[in-house]
Backbone as CSV, one residue per row, in Angstrom:
resi,resn,N_x,N_y,N_z,CA_x,CA_y,CA_z,C_x,C_y,C_z
1,MET,0.847,-1.194,0.000,0.000,0.000,0.000,0.886,1.248,0.000
2,THR,0.536,2.246,-0.798,1.324,3.461,-0.924,1.303,4.259,0.374
3,ASP,2.476,4.712,0.784,2.595,5.592,1.942,2.278,7.002,1.463
4,VAL,1.126,7.511,1.833,0.665,8.808,1.325,1.618,9.927,1.718
5,LEU,2.067,9.933,2.956,2.955,11.004,3.409,4.268,10.984,2.630
6,ALA,4.834,9.802,2.438,6.091,9.689,1.706,5.901,10.060,0.236
7,HIS,4.774,9.652,-0.334,4.520,9.892,-1.757,4.446,11.384,-2.073
8,GLU,3.898,12.186,-1.156,3.704,13.614,-1.433,4.944,14.453,-1.159
9,GLY,5.991,13.835,-0.634,7.262,14.545,-0.486,7.224,15.724,0.468
10,ALA,7.825,16.832,0.028,8.055,17.970,0.913,6.779,18.600,1.445
11,VAL,5.673,18.513,0.704,4.454,19.173,1.180,3.900,18.506,2.431
12,MET,4.322,17.284,2.706,3.886,16.582,3.911,5.017,16.468,4.928
13,LEU,6.039,17.305,4.810,7.206,17.181,5.685,6.838,17.332,7.149
14,GLY,6.007,18.327,7.483,5.614,18.520,8.871,4.899,17.307,9.433
15,SER,3.950,16.773,8.658,3.208,15.589,9.110,4.117,14.375,9.220
16,ARG,5.067,14.267,8.298,5.954,13.108,8.333,6.911,13.190,9.530
17,LEU,7.396,14.402,9.816,8.252,14.565,10.985,7.478,14.309,12.279
18,LYS,6.213,14.710,12.288,5.388,14.437,13.473,5.208,12.935,13.657
19,ARG,4.974,12.210,12.556,4.840,10.758,12.639,6.138,10.122,13.140
20,LEU,7.265,10.621,12.603,8.563,10.103,13.026,8.791,10.370,14.508
21,ALA,8.420,11.585,14.950,8.584,11.931,16.363,7.750,11.016,17.246
22,GLU,6.540,10.709,16.802,5.684,9.818,17.595,6.298,8.430,17.714
23,ARG,6.892,7.946,16.629,7.525,6.625,16.676,8.757,6.630,17.582
24,LEU,9.564,7.690,17.487,10.749,7.791,18.336,10.356,7.906,19.806
25,GLN,9.340,8.716,20.067,8.928,8.905,21.454,8.297,7.646,22.039
26,ALA,7.563,6.906,21.215,6.976,5.659,21.704,8.072,4.681,22.110
27,GLY,9.122,4.576,21.294,10.234,3.698,21.632,10.984,4.191,22.854
28,ALA,11.177,5.522,22.937,11.886,6.090,24.083,11.108,5.870,25.380
29,GLU,9.789,5.924,25.283,8.956,5.699,26.472,9.112,4.271,26.979
30,ARG,9.164,3.319,26.060,9.324,1.920,26.479,10.699,1.683,27.087
31,ILE,11.726,2.323,26.498,13.072,2.173,27.063,13.143,2.823,28.436
32,ALA,12.497,4.002,28.601,12.498,4.690,29.891,11.841,3.821,30.958
33,ALA,10.730,3.193,30.600,10.039,2.327,31.557,10.929,1.158,31.962
34,ASP,11.656,0.603,30.978,12.555,-0.513,31.257,13.702,-0.084,32.174
35,CYS,14.047,1.221,32.114,15.120,1.750,32.964,14.612,2.201,34.330
36,GLY,13.300,2.083,34.538,12.731,2.452,35.825,12.351,3.906,35.962
37,LEU,12.227,4.620,34.843,11.840,6.025,34.882,10.348,6.164,34.612
38,PRO,9.620,6.930,35.417,8.177,7.062,35.242,7.792,8.180,34.274
39,THR,8.755,8.859,33.719,8.472,10.048,32.906,8.068,9.701,31.480
40,GLN,7.403,10.673,30.837,7.070,10.595,29.421,8.119,11.375,28.618
41,PRO,8.354,10.988,27.359,9.336,11.727,26.554,9.036,13.221,26.465
42,SER,7.753,13.587,26.432,7.395,14.998,26.313,7.765,15.806,27.555
43,GLN,7.990,15.122,28.668,8.328,15.809,29.909,9.834,16.029,30.071
44,MET,10.628,15.262,29.333,12.071,15.296,29.519,12.714,16.641,29.169
45,PRO,12.257,17.366,28.145,12.890,18.659,27.859,12.832,19.628,29.045
46,LEU,11.686,19.735,29.714,11.582,20.648,30.855,12.433,20.149,32.023
47,LEU,12.390,18.852,32.284,13.230,18.302,33.345,14.709,18.554,33.057
48,THR,15.094,18.383,31.803,16.493,18.581,31.419,16.893,20.041,31.567
49,ALA,16.005,20.965,31.167,16.308,22.388,31.301,16.522,22.760,32.760
50,LEU,15.689,22.234,33.656,15.841,22.523,35.086,17.103,21.872,35.654
51,TYR,17.433,20.700,35.159,18.619,19.978,35.628,19.900,20.687,35.176
52,ARG,19.906,21.175,33.943,21.100,21.811,33.395,21.240,23.267,33.837
53,ARG,20.115,23.983,33.944,20.170,25.431,34.163,19.710,25.872,35.545
54,GLY,19.077,24.984,36.299,18.601,25.351,37.623,17.215,25.976,37.585
55,PRO,16.730,26.467,38.717,15.384,27.033,38.795,15.168,28.151,37.774
56,MET,13.946,28.235,37.286,13.595,29.269,36.303,12.101,29.530,36.362
57,THR,11.680,30.602,35.722,10.254,30.903,35.628,9.659,30.159,34.438
58,VAL,8.349,30.139,34.383,7.674,29.528,33.229,8.078,30.262,31.951
59,GLY,8.149,31.584,32.036,8.568,32.367,30.863,9.958,31.995,30.398
60,ASP,10.880,31.788,31.362,12.234,31.354,31.000,12.194,30.004,30.284
61,ALA,11.373,29.095,30.804,11.271,27.760,30.210,10.746,27.838,28.780
62,VAL,9.781,28.725,28.554,9.251,28.906,27.201,10.369,29.323,26.251
63,GLN,11.202,30.266,26.690,12.298,30.747,25.854,13.359,29.675,25.630
64,VAL,13.707,28.968,26.687,14.767,27.953,26.597,14.352,26.780,25.712
65,LEU,13.086,26.358,25.843,12.621,25.178,25.109,12.074,25.513,23.729
66,GLY,11.654,26.753,23.520,11.114,27.137,22.227,9.746,26.558,21.949
67,ILE,8.960,26.312,23.009,7.597,25.810,22.840,6.634,26.787,23.514
68,SER,5.353,26.621,23.296,4.363,27.577,23.769,4.193,27.523,25.288
69,GLN,3.722,28.623,25.864,3.479,28.666,27.306,2.417,27.664,27.750
70,PRO,1.303,27.509,26.994,0.331,26.484,27.397,0.937,25.087,27.452
71,ALA,1.842,24.784,26.521,2.483,23.464,26.529,3.362,23.298,27.764
72,VAL,4.143,24.338,28.085,4.994,24.273,29.270,4.144,24.125,30.532
73,THR,3.069,24.895,30.619,2.189,24.839,31.795,1.568,23.463,31.959
74,ARG,1.185,22.861,30.839,0.574,21.526,30.871,1.587,20.484,31.364
75,ILE,2.798,20.537,30.854,3.841,19.593,31.278,4.191,19.825,32.749
76,LEU,4.301,21.099,33.122,4.645,21.447,34.498,3.618,20.894,35.484
77,SER,2.344,21.039,35.154,1.276,20.569,36.042,1.418,19.081,36.328
78,ARG,1.715,18.307,35.299,1.862,16.858,35.480,3.108,16.521,36.300
79,LEU,4.213,17.243,36.081,5.442,16.975,36.821,5.296,17.341,38.296
80,VAL,4.499,18.357,38.579,4.216,18.703,39.977,3.420,17.583,40.635
81,GLU,2.433,17.032,39.909,1.642,15.913,40.433,2.525,14.707,40.727
82,MET,3.566,14.526,39.909,4.467,13.387,40.081,5.541,13.656,41.127
83,ALA,5.520,14.862,41.706,6.480,15.269,42.740,7.915,15.337,42.219
84,LEU,8.069,15.579,40.914,9.401,15.719,40.334,9.807,17.185,40.215
85,VAL,8.818,18.073,40.238,9.061,19.514,40.122,8.209,20.211,41.176
86,GLU,8.731,21.301,41.714,7.976,22.106,42.664,7.978,23.559,42.217
87,THR,7.005,24.321,42.685,6.900,25.738,42.319,6.921,26.602,43.571
88,SER,7.375,27.830,43.392,7.384,28.796,44.488,7.232,30.186,43.902
89,ARG,6.792,31.118,44.706,6.633,32.491,44.264,7.928,33.267,44.481
90,ASP,8.252,34.100,43.504,9.432,34.959,43.612,9.165,35.993,44.700
91,VAL,10.069,36.090,45.670,9.873,37.029,46.782,9.834,38.471,46.286
92,ARG,10.463,38.740,45.146,10.472,40.097,44.606,9.259,40.387,43.741
93,ASP,8.631,39.344,43.239,7.460,39.519,42.369,6.543,38.328,42.577
94,GLN,5.523,38.513,43.368,4.623,37.417,43.713,3.834,36.907,42.511
95,ARG,3.810,37.698,41.423,3.102,37.250,40.221,3.927,36.231,39.443
96,SER,5.221,36.186,39.706,6.123,35.295,38.972,6.322,33.988,39.738
97,LYS,6.180,32.864,39.047,6.309,31.545,39.662,7.646,30.926,39.237
98,THR,8.427,30.529,40.231,9.701,29.860,39.961,9.509,28.354,40.059
99,ILE,10.080,27.631,39.118,9.958,26.173,39.115,11.345,25.551,39.267
100,SER,11.415,24.455,39.971,12.697,23.782,40.217,12.469,22.301,40.441
101,LEU,13.527,21.535,40.320,13.458,20.093,40.560,13.357,19.807,42.049
102,THR,12.587,18.819,42.387,12.571,18.288,43.749,13.732,17.291,43.870
103,PRO,14.047,16.840,45.064,15.067,15.782,45.192,14.729,14.562,44.325
104,ALA,13.426,14.204,44.233,13.035,13.073,43.384,13.283,13.393,41.918
105,GLY,13.108,14.678,41.546,13.360,15.086,40.174,14.831,15.011,39.827
106,VAL,15.689,15.432,40.767,17.138,15.328,40.559,17.545,13.869,40.409
107,GLU,16.994,13.007,41.256,17.297,11.576,41.187,16.866,10.992,39.838
108,ALA,15.692,11.412,39.360,15.204,10.920,38.068,16.129,11.346,36.939
109,MET,16.610,12.594,36.990,17.501,13.069,35.931,18.862,12.390,36.000
110,GLU,19.336,12.095,37.198,20.605,11.363,37.305,20.470,9.956,36.734
111,LEU,19.299,9.353,36.949,19.043,8.032,36.374,18.954,8.129,34.850
112,ALA,18.326,9.202,34.370,18.182,9.380,32.925,19.535,9.546,32.256
113,THR,20.380,10.420,32.790,21.678,10.680,32.160,22.614,9.481,32.240
114,THR,22.446,8.674,33.286,23.355,7.539,33.495,22.896,6.263,32.787
115,ILE,21.604,6.000,32.825,21.077,4.729,32.325,20.319,4.874,31.008
116,LEU,19.417,5.880,30.945,18.532,6.013,29.781,19.227,6.584,28.561
117,TRP,19.906,7.704,28.722,20.433,8.407,27.563,21.485,7.613,26.777
118,PRO,22.417,6.925,27.438,23.363,6.117,26.648,22.654,5.078,25.782
119,ARG,21.609,4.479,26.343,20.866,3.466,25.576,20.129,4.114,24.397
120,LEU,19.537,5.281,24.645,18.834,5.983,23.562,19.794,6.395,22.453
121,ARG,20.973,6.922,22.846,21.954,7.328,21.832,22.351,6.145,20.950
122,ALA,22.579,5.011,21.581,22.972,3.816,20.822,21.845,3.358,19.906
123,ALA,20.604,3.409,20.407,19.467,2.965,19.599,19.262,3.868,18.392
124,VAL,19.311,5.182,18.629,19.135,6.131,17.519,20.276,5.992,16.517
125,GLY,21.479,5.742,17.027,22.626,5.583,16.143,22.505,4.405,15.203
126,GLU,21.693,3.423,15.561,21.486,2.271,14.674,20.537,2.570,13.529
127,VAL,19.657,3.551,13.712,18.635,3.788,12.689,18.955,4.974,11.781
128,CYS,19.893,5.839,12.179,20.214,6.982,11.314,21.573,7.564,11.679
129,ASP,22.043,8.448,10.812,23.258,9.217,11.090,22.836,10.402,11.950
130,ALA,22.815,10.201,13.257,22.256,11.201,14.167,22.933,12.571,14.054
131,PRO,24.268,12.661,14.017,24.894,13.991,13.915,24.463,14.738,12.645
132,ALA,24.390,14.016,11.521,23.986,14.665,10.271,22.529,15.114,10.332
133,LEU,21.667,14.264,10.898,20.257,14.616,11.020,20.067,15.809,11.946
134,LEU,20.770,15.816,13.076,20.652,16.925,14.020,21.157,18.230,13.408
135,ALA,22.219,18.142,12.599,22.739,19.345,11.935,21.719,19.897,10.944
136,MET,21.034,19.001,10.235,20.012,19.434,9.282,18.824,20.052,10.013
137,ILE,18.426,19.446,11.124,17.325,19.993,11.918,17.686,21.375,12.444
138,GLU,18.918,21.521,12.923,19.347,22.812,13.447,19.328,23.882,12.357
139,ALA,19.798,23.520,11.170,19.808,24.474,10.060,18.388,24.857,9.664
140,THR,17.477,23.877,9.678,16.080,24.148,9.335,15.427,25.045,10.364
141,GLU,15.667,24.768,11.635,15.106,25.605,12.699,15.627,27.039,12.599
142,ARG,16.908,27.171,12.309,17.500,28.504,12.190,16.904,29.271,11.008
143,ALA,16.710,28.563,9.893,16.137,29.205,8.709,14.696,29.645,8.956
144,LEU,13.923,28.822,9.660,12.533,29.171,9.953,12.442,30.310,10.959
145,ALA,13.421,30.400,11.865,13.441,31.515,12.803,13.710,32.826,12.068
146,GLU,14.557,32.761,11.037,14.875,33.955,10.258,13.729,34.358,9.351
147,GLN,13.048,33.354,8.778,11.934,33.637,7.868,10.956,32.467,7.916
148,PRO,9.767,32.672,8.499,8.790,31.575,8.637,8.368,30.999,7.293
149,LEU,7.812,29.789,7.346,7.436,29.072,6.131,6.417,29.849,5.299
150,ASP,5.477,30.551,5.975,4.438,31.262,5.233,4.968,32.487,4.493
151,GLN,6.236,32.874,4.749,6.850,33.985,4.033,7.807,33.496,2.956
152,ARG,7.760,32.216,2.682,8.591,31.627,1.645,7.704,31.091,0.519
153,PRO,8.203,30.789,-0.686,9.619,30.747,-1.057,10.257,32.129,-1.006
154,ALA,11.573,32.161,-1.141,12.316,33.414,-1.028,11.639,34.492,-1.849
155,GLY,11.394,35.610,-1.215,10.704,36.688,-1.906,9.207,36.655,-1.717
156,GLY,8.685,35.600,-1.104,7.260,35.544,-0.816,6.373,35.310,-2.022
157,LEU,6.866,34.586,-3.034,6.048,34.310,-4.217,4.809,33.509,-3.832
158,ALA,3.698,33.805,-4.500,2.446,33.106,-4.226,1.703,32.836,-5.525
159,ILE,0.979,31.709,-5.578,0.162,31.348,-6.734,-1.243,31.919,-6.550
160,ARG,-1.772,32.523,-7.599,-3.142,33.036,-7.597,-3.924,32.397,-8.749
161,ARG,-5.192,32.089,-8.463,-6.087,31.553,-9.498,-6.664,32.689,-10.338
162,PHE,-7.182,32.337,-11.500,-7.756,33.335,-12.412,-9.016,33.963,-11.822
163,THR,-9.101,35.279,-11.952,-10.331,36.031,-11.735,-10.432,37.020,-12.888
164,ASP,-11.621,37.536,-13.118,-11.784,38.497,-14.212,-10.915,39.729,-14.010
165,ASP,-10.619,40.075,-12.755,-9.754,41.227,-12.484,-8.328,41.001,-12.987
166,LEU,-7.940,39.727,-13.169,-6.583,39.419,-13.625,-6.511,39.188,-15.138
167,ALA,-7.630,39.345,-15.839,-7.636,39.130,-17.292,-6.676,40.077,-17.994
168,ASP,-6.617,41.326,-17.521,-5.707,42.296,-18.145,-4.256,41.884,-17.956
169,ALA,-3.911,41.367,-16.757,-2.534,40.914,-16.510,-2.186,39.747,-17.416
170,PHE,-3.139,38.854,-17.647,-2.919,37.714,-18.541,-2.556,38.205,-19.942
171,TYR,-3.298,39.190,-20.424,-3.025,39.742,-21.761,-1.680,40.471,-21.764
172,ARG,-1.463,41.344,-20.798,-0.289,42.214,-20.787,1.011,41.415,-20.697
173,ILE,1.069,40.434,-19.793,2.308,39.665,-19.619,2.648,38.881,-20.879
174,ASN,1.652,38.259,-21.488,1.911,37.471,-22.690,2.186,38.338,-23.904
175,ALA,1.475,39.451,-24.016,1.714,40.344,-25.153,3.134,40.888,-25.114
176,GLU,3.663,41.084,-23.891,5.023,41.616,-23.754,6.058,40.649,-24.299
177,TRP,6.008,39.371,-23.830,7.073,38.451,-24.258,6.883,37.977,-25.689
178,ILE,5.652,37.781,-26.106,5.428,37.363,-27.503,5.847,38.470,-28.454
179,GLY,5.477,39.714,-28.119,5.839,40.840,-28.979,7.331,41.078,-29.040
180,ASP,8.037,40.816,-27.939,9.488,41.007,-27.915,10.210,39.988,-28.780
181,MET,9.732,38.746,-28.813,10.455,37.674,-29.489,9.863,37.297,-30.840
182,TYR,8.559,37.458,-30.992,7.892,37.012,-32.214,6.934,38.108,-32.675
183,ARG,5.732,37.708,-32.999,4.654,38.657,-33.265,3.355,38.005,-32.803
184,LEU,2.432,38.825,-32.353,1.143,38.309,-31.911,0.356,37.794,-33.103
185,GLU,0.040,36.521,-33.094,-0.775,35.941,-34.154,-2.244,36.015,-33.751
186,GLN,-3.132,35.783,-34.710,-4.555,35.917,-34.429,-5.012,34.930,-33.355
187,THR,-4.432,33.735,-33.356,-4.806,32.750,-32.332,-4.386,33.209,-30.938
188,ASP,-3.232,33.955,-30.851,-2.824,34.544,-29.574,-3.855,35.562,-29.103
189,ILE,-4.224,36.447,-30.016,-5.145,37.534,-29.673,-6.498,36.987,-29.218
190,ASP,-6.990,35.967,-29.909,-8.290,35.383,-29.557,-8.292,34.858,-28.128
191,VAL,-7.203,34.187,-27.753,-7.118,33.611,-26.409,-6.857,34.686,-25.364
192,LEU,-5.921,35.587,-25.648,-5.526,36.583,-24.659,-6.631,37.591,-24.357
193,LYS,-7.454,37.880,-25.334,-8.530,38.852,-25.123,-9.805,38.209,-24.564
194,ASN,-9.871,36.886,-24.612,-11.067,36.192,-24.137,-10.698,34.994,-23.252
195,PRO,-9.957,35.226,-22.180,-9.470,34.094,-21.375,-10.577,33.277,-20.727
196,ARG,-11.630,33.931,-20.276,-12.704,33.163,-19.645,-13.406,32.279,-20.661
197,GLU,-13.711,32.826,-21.825,-14.428,32.055,-22.857,-13.548,30.972,-23.472
198,ARG,-12.275,31.282,-23.718,-11.399,30.359,-24.445,-10.667,29.373,-23.536
199,ILE,-10.413,29.743,-22.290,-9.635,28.886,-21.386,-10.486,28.326,-20.244
200,ILE,-11.105,29.196,-19.476,-11.789,28.781,-18.249,-13.072,27.999,-18.536
201,ALA,-13.957,28.561,-19.353,-15.271,27.946,-19.597,-15.184,26.527,-20.149
202,PRO,-14.259,26.224,-21.067,-14.182,24.849,-21.592,-13.573,23.831,-20.624
203,GLY,-13.130,24.288,-19.444,-12.586,23.339,-18.465,-11.122,23.500,-18.159
204,GLY,-10.499,24.564,-18.665,-9.090,24.807,-18.382,-8.907,25.705,-17.175
205,ASP,-7.720,26.254,-17.033,-7.454,27.137,-15.902,-6.277,28.036,-16.241
206,ILE,-6.157,29.118,-15.485,-5.042,30.061,-15.622,-4.519,30.357,-14.230
207,LEU,-3.208,30.235,-14.054,-2.567,30.557,-12.781,-1.656,31.761,-12.956
208,PHE,-1.447,32.462,-11.858,-0.584,33.640,-11.847,0.397,33.518,-10.687
209,VAL,1.529,34.203,-10.813,2.483,34.323,-9.715,2.476,35.774,-9.255
210,GLU,2.312,35.936,-7.937,2.322,37.281,-7.363,3.560,37.458,-6.498
211,ASP,4.268,38.549,-6.735,5.410,38.933,-5.907,4.932,40.017,-4.940
212,PRO,5.316,39.944,-3.644,4.785,40.896,-2.669,5.094,42.353,-2.973
213,SER,6.188,42.606,-3.664,6.548,43.988,-3.970,6.259,44.385,-5.417
214,LEU,6.247,43.398,-6.313,6.073,43.698,-7.739,4.672,43.412,-8.253
215,GLY,3.858,42.720,-7.464,2.514,42.367,-7.918,2.530,41.128,-8.799
216,ILE,1.590,41.031,-9.729,1.510,39.879,-10.633,2.648,39.955,-11.643
217,VAL,3.492,38.928,-11.651,4.691,38.965,-12.502,4.763,37.803,-13.487
218,GLY,3.865,36.829,-13.376,3.925,35.683,-14.279,2.578,35.010,-14.406
219,THR,2.388,34.293,-15.516,1.125,33.599,-15.726,1.331,32.400,-16.647
220,CYS,0.418,31.451,-16.565,0.445,30.267,-17.426,-0.954,29.686,-17.479
221,ALA,-1.313,29.123,-18.646,-2.671,28.603,-18.828,-2.650,27.124,-19.179
222,LEU,-3.754,26.473,-18.860,-4.033,25.108,-19.293,-5.274,25.169,-20.168
223,GLN,-5.092,24.906,-21.451,-6.214,24.944,-22.382,-6.661,23.515,-22.691
224,LYS,-7.907,23.220,-22.416,-8.412,21.865,-22.617,-8.615,21.612,-24.100
225,THR,-7.978,20.547,-24.596,-8.061,20.235,-26.028,-8.578,18.819,-26.280
226,GLY,-8.995,18.133,-25.237,-9.527,16.786,-25.352,-10.159,16.381,-24.043
227,ALA,-10.718,15.182,-23.999,-11.421,14.725,-22.800,-10.538,14.811,-21.563
228,ARG,-9.302,14.345,-21.650,-8.352,14.418,-20.536,-7.006,14.948,-21.040
229,GLN,-7.090,15.854,-21.983,-5.903,16.386,-22.647,-5.870,17.902,-22.514
230,PHE,-4.678,18.433,-22.183,-4.525,19.877,-22.017,-3.239,20.350,-22.687
231,GLU,-3.292,21.571,-23.189,-2.098,22.242,-23.676,-1.632,23.239,-22.627
232,LEU,-0.363,23.138,-22.254,0.239,24.148,-21.401,0.614,25.311,-22.306
233,THR,0.014,26.454,-22.092,0.166,27.541,-23.052,0.189,28.895,-22.342
234,LYS,0.610,29.881,-23.093,0.624,31.272,-22.638,1.326,31.433,-21.294
235,MET,2.549,30.900,-21.238,3.367,31.072,-20.038,4.332,32.220,-20.261
236,GLY,4.260,33.203,-19.383,5.142,34.355,-19.497,5.505,34.915,-18.138
237,VAL,6.702,35.501,-18.043,7.190,36.144,-16.827,7.713,37.526,-17.208
238,LEU,7.327,38.547,-16.466,7.781,39.905,-16.750,9.293,40.037,-16.564
239,ASP,9.910,40.867,-17.391,11.354,41.060,-17.309,11.797,41.524,-15.925
240,LYS,10.995,42.345,-15.270,11.386,42.882,-13.959,11.456,41.806,-12.879
241,ALA,10.925,40.621,-13.175,10.950,39.527,-12.193,11.978,38.464,-12.540
242,ARG,12.792,38.701,-13.553,13.811,37.719,-13.921,14.766,37.494,-12.755
243,GLY,15.194,36.270,-12.580,16.128,35.938,-11.518,15.461,35.520,-10.224
244,LYS,14.132,35.616,-10.146,13.408,35.221,-8.939,12.896,33.784,-9.012
245,LYS,13.236,33.064,-10.082,12.812,31.674,-10.293,11.290,31.546,-10.371
246,VAL,10.680,32.576,-10.935,9.229,32.587,-11.081,8.770,31.466,-12.015
247,GLY,9.506,31.251,-13.104,9.113,30.249,-14.089,9.036,28.849,-13.503
248,ALA,10.072,28.454,-12.773,10.085,27.116,-12.173,8.976,26.973,-11.141
249,PHE,8.762,28.014,-10.364,7.708,28.015,-9.347,6.339,27.853,-10.000
250,LEU,6.128,28.572,-11.090,4.850,28.532,-11.800,4.639,27.192,-12.497
251,LEU,5.692,26.649,-13.089,5.562,25.373,-13.788,5.167,24.238,-12.843
252,ASP,5.774,24.201,-11.682,5.410,23.171,-10.700,3.925,23.251,-10.370
253,ALA,3.437,24.486,-10.203,2.028,24.672,-9.843,1.102,24.297,-10.989
254,ILE,1.465,24.642,-12.223,0.569,24.394,-13.353,0.501,22.909,-13.671
255,VAL,1.610,22.174,-13.503,1.592,20.724,-13.727,0.728,20.046,-12.667
256,ALA,0.857,20.498,-11.422,0.017,19.950,-10.356,-1.455,20.243,-10.627
257,ARG,-1.738,21.437,-11.142,-3.124,21.803,-11.454,-3.662,20.942,-12.594
258,ALA,-2.819,20.633,-13.571,-3.243,19.779,-14.680,-3.667,18.404,-14.164
259,HIS,-2.889,17.839,-13.274,-3.244,16.539,-12.697,-4.553,16.629,-11.920
260,ALA,-4.738,17.737,-11.188,-5.966,17.916,-10.420,-7.193,17.993,-11.331
261,LEU,-6.989,18.468,-12.542,-8.087,18.567,-13.506,-8.326,17.246,-14.243
262,GLY,-7.551,16.216,-13.905,-7.735,14.907,-14.531,-6.966,14.720,-15.814
263,CYS,-5.919,15.510,-16.006,-5.145,15.452,-17.248,-4.345,14.161,-17.356
264,ASP,-4.490,13.477,-18.490,-3.681,12.303,-18.805,-2.613,12.621,-19.853
265,ARG,-2.820,13.720,-20.577,-1.907,14.073,-21.671,-1.705,15.586,-21.661
266,LEU,-0.490,15.997,-21.309,-0.160,17.416,-21.211,0.961,17.712,-22.202
267,TYR,0.712,18.671,-23.058,1.719,18.993,-24.073,1.882,20.503,-24.180
268,LEU,2.897,20.928,-24.911,3.109,22.351,-25.150,3.737,22.550,-26.521
269,LEU,3.600,23.751,-27.035,4.160,24.154,-28.316,5.053,25.360,-28.085
270,SER,6.218,25.382,-28.731,7.152,26.477,-28.492,8.000,26.709,-29.739
271,ASN,9.116,27.424,-29.539,10.039,27.745,-30.624,11.449,27.682,-30.079
272,THR,12.395,27.280,-30.901,13.778,27.128,-30.452,14.389,28.443,-29.960
273,LYS,13.801,29.584,-30.337,14.297,30.873,-29.839,14.071,30.989,-28.329
274,SER,13.091,30.263,-27.819,12.809,30.287,-26.377,13.644,29.232,-25.673
275,ALA,14.963,29.312,-25.835,15.857,28.261,-25.346,15.792,28.088,-23.834
276,ALA,15.741,29.199,-23.103,15.714,29.104,-21.645,14.443,28.403,-21.172
277,ALA,13.318,28.737,-21.790,12.044,28.114,-21.406,12.066,26.621,-21.735
278,ILE,12.588,26.278,-22.912,12.642,24.872,-23.312,13.506,24.062,-22.340
279,HIS,14.612,24.655,-21.917,15.467,23.971,-20.940,14.711,23.715,-19.641
280,LEU,13.908,24.681,-19.226,13.109,24.531,-18.018,12.063,23.439,-18.190
281,TYR,11.427,23.394,-19.366,10.432,22.355,-19.643,11.074,20.964,-19.584
282,GLU,12.251,20.853,-20.216,12.954,19.563,-20.212,13.314,19.132,-18.797
283,LYS,13.686,20.095,-17.983,14.134,19.809,-16.621,13.034,19.179,-15.777
284,ILE,11.769,19.569,-16.018,10.694,19.037,-15.185,10.002,17.824,-15.803
285,GLY,10.404,17.432,-17.022,9.858,16.192,-17.567,9.218,16.259,-18.939
286,PHE,9.251,17.413,-19.602,8.720,17.489,-20.972,9.746,16.932,-21.951
287,VAL,9.241,16.158,-22.909,10.091,15.479,-23.887,9.648,15.882,-25.290
288,HIS,10.602,16.156,-26.168,10.280,16.510,-27.545,9.514,15.361,-28.199
289,ASP,8.451,15.703,-28.923,7.550,14.667,-29.429,7.071,15.015,-30.842
290,ALA,7.444,14.167,-31.805,7.068,14.413,-33.205,5.569,14.263,-33.413
291,GLY,4.932,13.367,-32.660,3.495,13.172,-32.801,2.713,14.410,-32.400
292,ILE,3.134,15.076,-31.350,2.488,16.318,-30.926,2.685,17.395,-31.987
293,MET,3.881,17.437,-32.558,4.139,18.415,-33.620,3.213,18.185,-34.806
294,ASP,3.046,16.935,-35.214,2.171,16.621,-36.351,0.721,16.981,-36.055
295,ALA,0.289,16.714,-34.823,-1.117,16.910,-34.485,-1.472,18.369,-34.211
296,PHE,-0.546,19.129,-33.582,-0.911,20.470,-33.114,0.023,21.588,-33.569
297,GLY,1.163,21.238,-34.143,2.181,22.246,-34.442,1.750,23.318,-35.414
298,ARG,0.778,23.030,-36.266,0.360,24.015,-37.271,-0.489,25.131,-36.672
299,ARG,-0.793,25.039,-35.382,-1.628,26.064,-34.755,-0.955,27.434,-34.782
300,TYR,0.382,27.452,-34.662,1.128,28.709,-34.663,2.148,28.706,-35.800
301,GLU,2.318,29.826,-36.455,3.353,29.953,-37.488,4.736,29.799,-36.877
302,ARG,4.915,30.277,-35.640,6.235,30.272,-35.014,6.614,28.926,-34.414
303,CYS,5.709,27.957,-34.378,5.963,26.696,-33.684,6.940,25.802,-34.444
304,ASN,8.058,25.466,-33.808,8.959,24.442,-34.346,9.442,23.489,-33.254
305,VAL,8.786,23.577,-32.090,9.073,22.680,-30.965,7.746,22.207,-30.392
306,ALA,7.632,20.899,-30.195,6.445,20.332,-29.555,6.921,19.336,-28.502
307,MET,6.316,19.390,-27.319,6.781,18.559,-26.220,5.602,17.935,-25.483
308,LEU,5.832,16.726,-24.963,4.822,15.991,-24.213,5.361,15.717,-22.817
309,TYR,4.521,15.919,-21.810,4.967,15.731,-20.428,4.932,14.265,-20.026
310,HIS,6.028,13.822,-19.421,6.115,12.475,-18.865,6.448,12.608,-17.382
311,PRO,5.616,12.112,-16.486,5.915,12.175,-15.048,7.276,11.577,-14.770
312,PRO,7.971,12.039,-13.735,9.336,11.568,-13.439,9.490,10.058,-13.444
313,GLY,8.547,9.325,-12.865,8.661,7.873,-12.801,8.530,7.193,-14.137
314,ALA,7.991,7.915,-15.136,7.773,7.308,-16.445,8.886,7.618,-17.426
315,ARG,9.825,8.494,-17.055,10.830,8.944,-18.016,11.753,7.818,-18.458
316,GLN,12.110,6.944,-17.545,13.004,5.835,-17.896,12.331,4.915,-18.896
317,ASP,11.022,4.675,-18.700,10.280,3.833,-19.635,10.232,4.463,-21.015
318,VAL,10.044,5.791,-21.048,9.973,6.482,-22.328,11.300,6.370,-23.064
319,ALA,12.412,6.566,-22.314,13.727,6.512,-22.929,14.034,5.119,-23.482
320,ALA,13.432,4.092,-22.882,13.731,2.723,-23.285,12.928,2.281,-24.492
321,GLU,11.887,3.032,-24.838,11.024,2.604,-25.945,11.698,2.822,-27.295
């Protein structure tokens, strides 16, 4: 059976790491019990912080552990019930609560460092390269602290769906690049001036890339040409957005959108003058195809390149045919 989280790759990274954490913690809990420790893995970070750094406030613990105050309070409440941690009021500020290990808490941590942790280190070392994994986690945490996930990819690029308000941007972006390299043909004009009628209504779609400072800077369309067949067409990026990797970002989104629309056959038409674009198409899985050229190439006077998309897993099969 297909592992859904693994199959979806990076978009499920958070869920996959959570699953991994649950498996690691379940094993650590069983080892802790075997070592005679009554604690849960989720409680060990706070116990360790108190053991290493001494008494602190709840606010200090939040900062040291990098987790929310409600989470710290919840863990603290349970550790107090277990008599491993005690609380007291700061004599200088009665509103501030100081937390510290009890003698039983110190004993538990001494047992953990002496008996539990060596066993855990050895166990983890059997399943992965722990130093390399920890270094990657540290780098990821540092990067997210500098710029949260919702402010990425770099520059804050975002995908937008077609609305009638964006029809002008669809025309303007494509008219710019087509006019610079070729000439607008009548088939271009028909589509660009009537995107809802020519693209959206028949079952296709148009996506845009928005830059937080530059606005809409790129667009690409899926034009339905058969029951489960689409042409990837009218892809353009404004010159002012060059170097921001808008094209690659947009292509990933448009291919995913094609699959969501039930596409079994995705093709495109281009010209050898668009060398950079063709290289990008090849990079993500488009393959030059004489059959597509014969069937659709006459649509544009400028067309001398026709390509058919092959999903990554199918490329080896295609090459072998």
